[in-house]
Wavefront OBJ file of the C-alpha trace (Angstrom):
o trace
v 0.000 0.000 0.000
v 1.302 3.444 -0.911
v 2.042 5.965 1.771
v 0.331 9.337 1.752
v 2.480 12.257 0.725
v 1.510 14.865 3.288
v 3.970 17.425 1.975
v 2.393 17.285 -1.484
v -1.112 17.655 -0.021
v -0.030 20.600 2.116
v 1.644 22.259 -0.858
v -1.541 21.833 -2.912
v -3.657 23.371 -0.122
v -1.239 26.287 0.195
v -1.275 26.901 -3.560
v -5.075 26.836 -3.624
v -5.198 29.251 -0.693
v -2.770 31.658 -2.365
v -4.729 31.493 -5.617
v -7.977 32.279 -3.800
v -6.377 35.214 -1.969
v -4.974 36.590 -5.227
v -8.392 36.353 -6.906
v -9.965 38.168 -3.962
v -7.303 40.891 -4.145
v -7.936 41.355 -7.867
v -11.715 41.576 -7.320
v -11.229 44.267 -4.673
v -8.845 46.152 -6.953
v -11.373 46.043 -9.797
v -14.149 47.268 -7.501
v -11.994 50.182 -6.334
v -11.225 51.068 -9.943
v -14.913 50.957 -10.838
v -15.819 53.166 -7.877
v -13.028 55.604 -8.737
v -14.293 55.709 -12.320
v -17.840 56.521 -11.215
v -16.886 59.068 -8.546
v -15.946 62.022 -10.816
v -19.116 61.551 -12.872
v -21.341 62.082 -9.808
v -22.317 65.719 -9.213
v -20.958 67.196 -6.010
v -23.327 69.044 -3.714
v -21.967 71.825 -1.524
v -22.249 71.291 2.220
v -24.930 73.132 4.103
v -28.619 73.780 3.480
v -29.821 73.511 -0.080
v -32.087 76.562 0.307
v -30.346 79.505 2.010
v -33.676 81.286 2.643
v -34.714 78.436 4.948
v -33.821 79.192 8.580
v -35.105 75.997 10.152
v -31.874 75.316 12.024
v -31.274 78.929 13.144
v -33.479 80.365 15.900
v -34.048 84.085 15.304
l 1 2 3 4 5 6 7 8 9 10 11 12 13 14 15 16 17 18 19 20 21 22 23 24 25 26 27 28 29 30 31 32 33 34 35 36 37 38 39 40 41 42 43 44 45 46 47 48 49 50 51 52 53 54 55 56 57 58 59 60
């Protein structure tokens, strides 16, 4: 009966783990690139109230 090669099995598990981590890293990088691509296209709104004549937050 043949003996199990534990080193080979461990090496295969490690390679699969590294491959999965690399794929995950690439997915995250692609998502960041897609978000960065969309960000400049979105209109920026200035901070503060949208209607300056509205004094809801300021007691007079």
